[in-house]
C-alpha positions in Angstrom: 96.6 122.3 18.9 95.3 125.0 21.2 92.6 122.8 22.5 94.9 120.0 23.5 97.2 122.4 25.2 94.3 123.8 27.2 93.1 120.3 28.0 96.6 119.3 29.2 96.8 122.4 31.4 93.4 121.6 33.0 94.5 118.0 33.6 97.8 119.2 35.1 96.0 121.7 37.4 93.6 118.9 38.5 96.6 116.6 39.3 98.2 119.3 41.4 94.9 120.0 43.2 94.4 116.2 43.9 97.9 115.9 45.2 97.4 118.9 47.4 94.2 117.5 48.8 95.8 114.1 49.5 98.8 115.7 51.1 96.5 117.9 53.3 94.5 114.8 54.4 97.8 113.0 55.2 99.1 115.8 57.3 95.8 116.2 59.1 95.8 112.5 59.9 99.3 112.7 61.4 98.2 115.8 63.5 95.1 113.9 64.8 97.2 110.9 65.6 99.7 113.0 67.6 96.8 114.7 69.4 95.3 111.4 70.4 98.6 109.8 71.6 99.6 112.9 73.6 96.3 112.9 75.5 96.8 109.3 76.7 97.1 109.3 80.5 99.4 106.8 82.1 99.1 106.4 85.9 98.9 103.7 88.5 95.5 102.7 87.3 96.6 102.4 83.7 99.8 100.4 83.4 100.4 100.7 79.7 104.1 100.1 79.4 107.0 98.2 80.8 108.6 101.5 81.9 105.6 102.3 84.1 105.8 98.8 85.6 109.5 99.1 86.2 109.0 102.4 88.1 106.2 100.9 90.2 108.1 98.1 91.9 109.8 98.7 95.2 113.3 97.8 94.0 113.5 98.8 90.3 117.3 98.6 90.0 117.4 95.1 91.4 114.5 93.9 89.2 116.0 95.2 86.0 119.5 94.1 86.8 118.7 90.6 88.1 115.3 89.8 86.6 112.2 91.6 85.4 109.4 93.7 86.9 106.1 91.9 87.0 102.4 92.4 87.8 101.4 90.0 90.5 97.7 89.0 90.6 96.7 87.7 94.0 93.4 85.8 94.2 92.1 83.0 96.2 89.9 80.0 95.2 87.5 78.3 97.6 86.2 74.9 96.6 83.4 73.2 98.5 82.8 69.5 97.9 79.2 69.0 99.2 77.7 70.6 97.2 80.5 71.1 94.7 81.1 74.8 94.1 84.0 77.0 93.2 84.3 80.6 94.7 86.9 83.0 93.6 87.9 86.1 95.5 88.3 89.5 93.9 91.9 89.7 92.5 94.3 92.3 93.7 97.2 93.6 91.7 100.6 94.3 93.1 104.0 95.3 91.6 106.5 92.5 91.9 109.7 91.1 90.5 110.8 87.8 88.9 114.5 86.9 89.5 116.4 84.9 86.9 117.5 81.5 88.3 121.2 82.5 87.7 120.8 85.3 90.2 119.3 83.5 93.2 122.4 84.0 95.2 121.3 87.7 95.6 118.2 86.5 97.4 120.3 84.1 99.6 122.8 86.9 100.5 119.9 89.2 101.5 118.6 86.3 103.7 115.1 86.3 102.1 115.4 82.6 101.0 117.3 79.7 102.5 119.6 77.2 100.7 116.9 74.6 101.3 114.3 76.8 99.5 116.7 77.4 96.6 117.3 73.6 96.4 113.6 72.8 96.4 112.8 75.5 93.8 115.7 74.4 91.6 114.5 70.7 91.8 111.1 71.8 90.4 112.8 73.9 87.6 111.1 77.0 88.9 112.3 80.5 89.8 111.7 83.0 92.5 109.4 86.1 92.5 108.7 88.6 95.2 106.4 91.4 96.2 107.3 94.4 98.4 110.6 95.9 99.3 113.4 93.3 99.3 115.0 95.0 102.3 111.8 95.1 104.4 110.0 91.7 104.7 109.2 90.9 101.1 106.8 88.1 100.2 109.1 85.7 98.3 107.7 82.6 96.5 109.0 79.9 94.2 107.0 80.4 91.0 106.4 78.4 87.9 107.1 79.9 84.4 104.5 79.1 81.8 105.9 77.8 78.6 105.4 79.6 75.3 103.5 76.7 73.8 100.9 77.1 76.6 100.4 80.8 75.7 97.1 80.9 73.8 97.8 84.5 72.7 100.7 83.2 70.6 98.5 80.7 68.8 95.6 83.0 67.8 95.0 82.7 64.0 95.4 86.1 62.3 97.1 87.7 65.3 100.3 88.1 63.4 102.3 86.4 66.1 103.5 83.0 65.0 106.9 82.6 66.5 107.7 81.0 69.9 109.3 83.0 72.7 113.1 82.5 72.5 114.7 80.2 75.1 116.7 83.2 76.3 113.5 84.5 78.0 113.7 81.5 80.3 114.1 82.7 83.9 
């Protein structure tokens, strides 16, 4: 009987030691994770979140209330026909804003789009986006929204993303 009791005490001590080691590794992992995440630098060259993008646009209150902040990629393509070649300029990134189609009247009231531009954009089922300060000569364009079924990121096997974007995301 004494041997079995000593054996059970040894097993019990081993279980507690194993649990202490596993707990220590778990806490160390959490500490390392916090250290890595707190050293991440977010600046104008590293737009890593929607909040950073929202702060970068010229009119953040207007964008958030009437649409969404956006990254505008400006690039030009040059196509020659004889010989056939395609040349693409270096893209430049700008903060911008996409306005929901229900809020276009804001743009009309601010005299940055005309009623004819609104009519043409509505006929093509598009929306408006702009770069720059809305009060100081913004670059406003009628832009096309890509549909969720055209988004190849949503169709990647094994990505874990299988649902379509809700229709409420329609601008």
